[in-house]
C-alpha positions in Angstrom: 3.6 63.9 35.9 6.6 64.1 37.9 10.0 62.4 37.2 9.2 59.6 39.4 6.2 58.9 37.2 8.1 58.9 34.0 9.5 55.3 34.4 6.0 54.0 35.0 4.7 55.7 31.7 7.6 54.4 29.7 7.0 50.6 31.1 3.1 51.2 30.3 3.9 52.3 26.9 6.1 49.3 26.2 3.4 47.0 27.6 0.6 48.8 25.4 2.7 48.3 22.2 3.5 44.8 22.8 -0.3 44.1 23.4 -1.2 45.9 20.2 1.3 44.3 18.1 0.1 41.0 19.4 -3.4 41.8 18.6 -2.5 42.8 14.9 -0.8 39.6 14.6 -3.9 37.7 15.9 -6.2 39.8 13.7 -4.2 38.8 10.6 -4.3 35.2 11.6 -8.0 35.3 11.7 -8.2 37.2 8.5 -6.3 34.5 6.8 -8.5 31.8 8.3 -11.5 33.9 7.3 -10.1 34.2 3.7 -9.6 30.3 3.2 -13.1 29.8 4.8 -14.5 32.1 2.1 -12.7 30.3 -0.7 -14.2 26.9 0.8 -18.0 28.3 1.1 -18.1 30.5 -2.2 -20.5 28.7 -4.6 -18.7 26.9 -7.3 -19.2 28.0 -11.0 -20.5 24.5 -12.0 -19.7 25.2 -15.9 -16.4 26.1 -15.1 -15.9 23.1 -12.7 -17.2 20.8 -15.3 -14.8 22.2 -17.9 -11.8 21.5 -15.6 -12.9 18.0 -14.9 -13.5 17.3 -18.8 -9.6 18.0 -19.4 -8.6 14.9 -17.4 -10.1 12.8 -20.3 -7.4 13.3 -22.7 -8.0 9.8 -24.2 -11.8 9.2 -24.6 -11.6 5.2 -25.5 -9.8 3.6 -22.5 -10.0 0.2 -24.2 -7.2 1.2 -26.3 -4.8 0.7 -23.7 -5.1 -3.3 -24.0 -2.8 -2.9 -26.5 -0.2 -1.4 -24.6 -0.3 -3.1 -20.9 3.0 -1.1 -20.0 0.9 1.8 -19.6 -0.1 1.7 -15.8 -1.9 5.1 -14.9 -1.6 8.8 -16.0 -2.5 12.0 -14.3 -3.4 15.4 -15.9 -3.3 18.9 -14.5 -1.4 22.3 -13.7 2.3 21.7 -12.9 2.7 25.7 -12.2 -0.2 27.4 -10.4 1.1 30.7 -11.8 1.8 29.8 -15.4 -0.9 27.4 -15.5 1.5 24.7 -17.5 -0.6 21.9 -18.5 1.0 18.5 -17.9 0.3 14.8 -18.6 2.4 12.5 -16.5 2.3 8.9 -17.7 3.5 6.0 -15.6 5.2 3.0 -17.5 6.0 -0.5 -16.6 9.5 -0.7 -17.8 10.9 1.5 -20.9 8.2 1.3 -23.9 9.0 3.8 -26.3 6.1 2.4 -28.5 3.8 2.8 -25.8 4.8 6.5 -25.4 4.4 7.3 -29.1 1.0 5.6 -29.0 -0.1 7.6 -26.1 1.1 10.9 -27.5 -0.8 10.1 -30.9 -4.2 8.9 -28.9 -4.2 12.2 -26.8 -6.9 14.7 -27.3 -5.1 17.9 -25.7 -3.6 21.3 -26.7 -0.2 21.4 -28.7 1.5 23.2 -25.9 0.9 20.5 -23.4 4.0 18.7 -21.5 4.6 15.1 -21.6 6.4 13.2 -19.0 7.0 9.6 -18.9 8.2 7.8 -15.8 9.3 4.2 -15.6 8.2 3.3 -12.3 10.8 0.5 -12.0 13.7 2.9 -12.7 12.0 5.7 -10.5 13.0 3.4 -7.5 16.3 4.7 -7.5 17.4 6.3 -4.3 17.4 10.0 -4.5 19.6 12.1 -2.1 16.9 14.2 -0.5 14.7 11.0 0.0 17.4 9.0 1.7 18.5 11.9 3.8 14.9 12.2 4.8 14.8 8.4 5.7 17.9 8.7 7.7 16.8 11.5 9.8 13.3 9.9 10.4 14.9 6.5 11.5 17.0 8.3 14.1 14.2 10.6 15.4 12.5 10.0 18.7 9.6 7.4 18.6 6.1 8.8 18.4 4.5 8.1 21.9 1.4 5.8 22.2 -1.1 8.7 22.9 0.1 10.7 20.0 0.1 7.6 17.9 -3.3 6.7 18.7 -4.7 10.4 17.8 -2.9 10.2 14.5 -4.4 7.0 13.6 -7.8 8.2 14.4 -7.2 11.3 12.1 -6.2 9.1 9.4 -9.2 6.9 9.9 -11.5 10.0 9.9 -9.9 12.1 7.1 -8.5 9.4 4.8 -11.5 8.8 2.7 -12.0 12.5 2.2 -8.5 13.0 1.3 -8.6 10.4 -1.1 -11.9 11.5 -2.8 -10.6 15.3 -3.1 -7.2 14.5 -4.2 -6.7 11.8 -6.8 -2.8 12.8 -6.7 -2.6 11.0 -3.1 -1.7 7.0 -3.0 -1.0 6.5 0.8 -1.1 8.1 4.4 0.9 7.2 7.5 2.3 8.4 10.8 5.6 10.2 10.3 8.4 11.4 12.6 10.1 13.9 10.5 9.3 16.2 7.6 11.1 18.7 5.3 10.6 22.3 5.7 12.0 24.2 3.0 15.8 23.2 3.0 15.7 21.8 6.6 14.3 18.7 8.1 12.3 19.1 11.4 11.9 16.1 13.8 8.3 15.8 15.2 5.3 13.7 14.6 3.4 14.5 11.3 1.1 12.8 8.7 2.9 11.5 5.8 1.0 12.1 2.3 2.3 10.0 -0.6 1.3 11.2 -3.7 2.1 10.6 -7.6 3.7 14.0 -8.0 4.4 16.9 -5.4 4.0 19.8 -7.8 1.2 18.6 -10.1 -2.4 19.9 -9.2 -4.9 17.7 -11.2 -7.6 19.6 -13.1 -10.6 20.5 -11.0 -8.7 19.8 -7.5 -7.1 22.2 -5.0 -3.3 21.7 -3.8 -2.5 19.1 -1.3 -3.1 20.3 2.4 -0.1 21.3 4.4 -2.1 20.3 7.6 -4.8 17.9 8.5 -6.7 18.5 11.8 -3.9 20.9 12.7 -1.3 18.2 12.4 1.4 19.3 9.7 1.6 17.1 6.5 5.0 15.8 4.7 4.4 15.4 1.0 6.5 12.7 -0.5 6.2 11.0 -4.0 5.4 7.4 -4.5 3.6 4.9 -6.5 1.2 2.0 -5.3 0.0 -1.2 -6.7 -0.9 -4.7 -5.9 2.0 -7.4 -6.3 0.9 -9.7 -8.8 2.8 -10.6 -12.1 4.1 -13.8 -14.0 7.3 -15.6 -13.1 8.2 -19.0 -12.3 7.6 -21.1 -9.2 10.3 -23.2 -7.2 8.0 -25.6 -5.7 9.0 -29.5 -5.6 5.4 -30.8 -5.1 2.6 -29.8 -7.5 -0.5 -30.9 -5.2 1.2 -29.5 -2.0 2.2 -25.8 -2.6 4.5 -24.4 0.1 4.5 -20.7 1.4 5.8 -18.5 -1.2 4.8 -20.9 -4.1 3.2 -19.6 -7.4 -0.6 -19.7 -7.6 -3.1 -18.2 -9.7 -6.7 -18.5 -11.6 -7.4 -21.0 -14.1 -6.4 -19.6 -17.6 -5.4 -16.0 -16.1 -2.1 -14.3 -16.5 -1.5 -13.1 -13.4 0.1 -14.8 -10.4 0.6 -14.5 -6.6 2.0 -16.1 -3.6 0.9 -18.8 -1.1 0.7 -17.2 2.4 0.2 -19.0 5.5 -0.8 -22.6 5.8 -4.0 -23.3 7.8 -6.5 -25.8 9.2 -10.0 -25.4 10.4 -10.6 -25.6 14.2 -14.1 -26.3 13.5 -15.0 -29.9 12.4 -18.3 -28.8 10.9 -16.1 -26.8 8.4 -16.2 -27.8 4.7 -12.4 -28.3 4.6 -9.7 -29.2 6.8 -6.6 -28.0 5.3 -5.8 -25.0 3.1 -3.7 -21.8 3.1 -4.3 -18.0 3.1 -3.6 -15.6 0.0 -4.7 -12.2 -1.1 -8.5 -11.7 -2.2 -6.9 -10.2 -5.5 -4.9 -13.1 -6.4 -7.5 -15.5 -5.8 -11.0 -14.0 -6.8 -11.5 -13.0 -10.4 -14.0 -10.4 -9.7 -12.6 -9.2 -6.2 -13.4 -5.6 -6.9 -17.2 -6.5 -6.7 -16.4 -7.7 -2.9 -14.8 -4.3 -2.3 -17.8 -2.4 -3.8 -20.3 -4.4 -2.0 -18.4 -4.6 1.4 -19.3 -8.2 2.0 -17.6 -11.5 2.6 -17.7 -13.8 -0.3 -19.9 -16.3 1.6 -22.5 -13.5 1.8 -22.0 -12.2 -1.6 -23.7 -13.6 -4.9 -20.0 -14.5 -6.2 -20.3 -17.6 -3.9 -22.5 -19.1 -6.6 -19.5 -19.3 -8.7 -16.6 -21.9 -8.2 -13.2 -19.9 -7.7 -10.7 -22.6 -8.5 -7.1 -22.1 -7.5 -4.1 -23.5 -9.8 -0.3 -24.3 -8.8 1.6 -23.1 -10.1 -0.3 -20.3 -12.0 -1.4 -20.8 -15.4 1.6 -18.6 -16.9 4.1 -20.2 -14.8 3.1 -23.8 -15.7 3.4 -23.4 -19.4 -0.1 -22.2 -19.7 -1.6 -25.4 -18.3 -3.9 -25.5 -15.2 -3.4 -27.9 -12.3 -6.1 -27.3 -9.7 -5.2 -27.8 -6.0 -8.1 -26.1 -4.4 -10.8 -23.6 -4.3 -11.9 -20.4 -2.6 -14.3 -20.9 0.4 -14.1 -17.3 1.9 -12.7 -14.0 1.0 -12.9 -10.4 1.5 -11.6 -7.2 0.1 -11.9 -3.8 1.9 -12.0 -2.2 5.2 -13.8 -4.6 8.0 -16.0 -3.4 10.8 -16.2 0.3 12.5 -12.3 0.1 13.1 -11.8 0.2 9.4 -9.5 -2.8 9.5 -7.9 -3.2 5.8 -8.2 -6.8 4.7 -7.1 -8.5 1.4 -7.5 -12.1 2.0 -8.8 -15.2 0.5 -9.2 -18.9 2.4 -8.2 -21.5 0.2 -9.4 -25.3 0.8 -6.9 -27.7 -0.4 -8.0 -30.7 -2.4 -4.9 -32.6 -0.9 -3.6 -33.3 2.5 -0.3 -33.8 4.0 -0.7 -37.3 5.5 1.5 -38.0 8.7 3.0 -34.7 8.7 4.2 -33.3 11.8 2.9 -29.6 12.6 3.0 -27.0 15.0 0.3 -24.2 15.6 1.3 -20.6 15.7 0.1 -17.8 17.5 -0.8 -14.6 15.5 1.3 -11.5 16.7 -0.9 -9.3 18.9 -0.4 -5.4 19.6 1.2 -5.9 22.8 3.9 -8.2 20.9 5.2 -5.6 18.5 7.8 -3.2 18.9 7.2 -0.6 16.0 10.2 0.5 14.2 12.4 -2.0 15.7 10.9 -5.5 14.9 12.4 -7.4 12.0 10.0 -9.3 9.9 10.3 -11.8 7.1 8.2 -13.3 4.2 8.6 -16.0 1.4 7.1 -15.0 -2.0 7.1 -16.3 -5.4 9.3 -13.4 -6.9 11.7 -12.3 -4.5 12.0 -15.4 -2.1 12.9 -15.1 1.3 13.3 -11.3 2.4 13.6 -9.2 5.4 12.4 -5.9 6.5 11.5 -3.5 9.5 8.0 -2.9 10.9 7.8 0.7 10.6 4.2 1.4 11.5 0.8 0.0 12.1 -1.5 2.8 10.7 -0.6 2.7 7.1 -3.5 3.6 4.4 -2.9 3.0 0.7 -5.0 3.7 -2.5 -4.7 1.3 -5.5 -6.4 2.7 -8.5 -8.5 0.5 -10.6 -8.0 -0.3 -14.4 -8.4 2.4 -17.0 -11.6 0.6 -18.1 -13.3 1.1 -14.4 -13.0 4.5 -12.6 -12.4 4.2 -8.9 -9.8 3.0 -6.4 -9.2 0.5 -3.6 -8.3 2.2 -0.3 -7.0 0.1 2.8 -6.6 1.5 6.1 -4.8 0.6 9.3 -2.3 -1.6 7.8 1.2 -2.4 8.6 4.1 -0.8 6.9 7.2 -2.8 6.1 10.4 -0.9 5.3 12.9 -2.3 3.1 16.3 -3.0 4.8 19.1 -0.3 3.5 21.4 -2.1 0.8 19.4 -5.1 0.7 17.2 -6.7 -1.8 13.4 -5.2 -1.7 11.0 -6.9 0.6 8.2 -7.1 -1.9 7.6 -7.2 -5.8 5.3 -7.9 -8.3 4.1 -11.6 -7.9 4.6 -11.6 -4.1 0.8 -10.7 -3.2 -0.6 -13.2 -0.8 2.7 -14.1 0.9 2.7 -14.5 5.0 4.8 -12.0 6.9 6.3 -13.3 10.2 7.7 -11.5 13.0 11.3 -12.6 13.9 12.5 -13.9 17.3 15.8 -15.1 18.0 16.8 -14.8 14.5 13.8 -17.0 13.1 10.4 -16.4 11.8 7.9 -16.7 15.0 4.7 -15.2 15.0 2.4 -14.3 12.0 1.9 -10.9 11.3 -0.2 -10.4 8.3 -0.7 -10.8 4.5 1.5 -8.9 2.1 -0.7 -7.3 -0.9 0.8 -4.1 -2.1 3.7 -1.9 -2.3 5.2 1.4 -2.6 8.7 2.6 -3.3 10.4 1.0 -0.4 7.4 -0.1 1.6 5.0 -2.9 1.8 1.5 -2.9 2.8 0.5 -5.9 5.1 -3.1 -6.5 6.1 -3.8 -7.6 9.8 -4.7 -11.3 9.8 -5.6 -11.4 13.6 -9.4 -10.9 13.1 -9.4 -13.3 10.1 -8.1 -16.3 12.1 -10.4 -15.6 15.1 -13.6 -14.7 13.3 -13.2 -17.8 10.8 -12.1 -20.3 13.6 -8.6 -21.0 11.9 -5.3 -22.0 13.1 -2.2 -21.2 11.4 0.1 -23.9 11.4 3.6 -24.8 10.3 4.9 -28.4 9.3 8.2 -29.6 10.8 9.4 -30.3 7.3 9.3 -26.6 6.6 10.5 -25.4 10.0 13.7 -27.4 9.8 14.7 -25.8 6.6 14.3 -22.3 8.1 17.4 -20.2 8.1 18.3 -17.6 10.5 18.3 -13.8 9.7 22.2 -13.8 10.1 22.4 -16.9 7.5 20.1 -14.7 5.2 19.1 -16.3 1.8 19.6 -18.7 -0.7 21.9 -17.3 -3.5 20.4 -16.2 -6.8 22.4 -19.2 -8.5 20.8 -21.7 -6.1 17.2 -20.6 -6.7 17.5 -20.7 -10.3 18.8 -24.3 -10.1 16.0 -25.3 -8.0 13.6 -23.5 -10.3 14.6 -25.7 -13.1 14.1 -29.0 -11.2 10.9 -30.9 -12.2 7.8 -31.2 -9.9 7.0 -34.5 -8.5 3.0 -35.4 -8.1 2.0 -36.3 -4.8 
């Protein structure tokens, strides 16, 4: 070919080289996918799989945990995939050296196993890398509605599979930033909350780096229901206010009064009452979850589910009944899998002559995700404030040691603690009603707070509850007049302590 043709050949060679390099990259990518697919379809060695699963049962008799209730949960697995370092990680409520020693003595494991004990209360301390990610995520652009709806569908479709395959995972939500190596990238992602980022439980695979093509950001956290013993600041024993202590007769756990309600249907068996969480009010609420039924359609309806105020433990181990449960549900309701944990309490007493107003439940169009400020009043933390961060949070709460399994709740609101402020929600606040703030004061009811992570609270949407059960949420004017604005903030700890010591009056 002549000189005039040389440039043409040179250009063609470059083009062929680029195409070939791209083909090699594409083939490598296909090879990786085929290898991953092969690992998924290869027949499992059943004996080896069973052997791995049996390694989890480091304590055969789970009933021994009744002697040390501070032991909340433990997980077992490999910490380092190469060295196969075996680890038992135990989560404790507070510092309890006796419980730690007891656990080690009862364990049936090899001598080279490493123990790690975690005080879940102390672990709430803010880590620099966690705070850095939070700051970047709070400033990242909002996720557009189309992407948010797509990610919500993915969580709903894959959530149960993730929980079933990865016992380490305790929550999933939509995120706006994720950590990649030493950098933070701002883009929509799926946040997987797990107990330990580096521990792979026996018989399981590592956590996924992506779900349905969307990248995952793995973060550590711990989820639990919010019930525990404490005192109640109520002034009238027969008429509890939102945030008051309630419980089941002769039961050591306690929760909070949520929204005050009235029935719109004159044929209802009750006129007045309040909402709270199912796990606060129904002794065997796990049966409702397992059978996916309302209390009114379940055999448990044959029992009386009385409610006491204050809770038995808060009232000097005395029971003062103020009502009973007439409806309840715990689980995911309908085809859209709306996570619900609620109980309707019919009051044995009424507020004669009390002025009141009816409140409308917040709708999806009323909310501004990541900007709205919300508030709640609970028996442990009192009145607190937080940010509405998400409407697609899913959480997994483990059952007790004596019964395997877990409770998973989908499509919940996520409330983020306000930095440098007190926690929005703690043990004992389960059942409290969460309001959206308008003009500095509580306005529209949002949902019932029932579980919490490190700095987030899970709240179930009560819109469906109110509509389906023909209820209306009310606020008595005596309560409204005492409301403080967000700017005025809360009563001091000293005043709350003084109020808690005042005697209750019968009414």
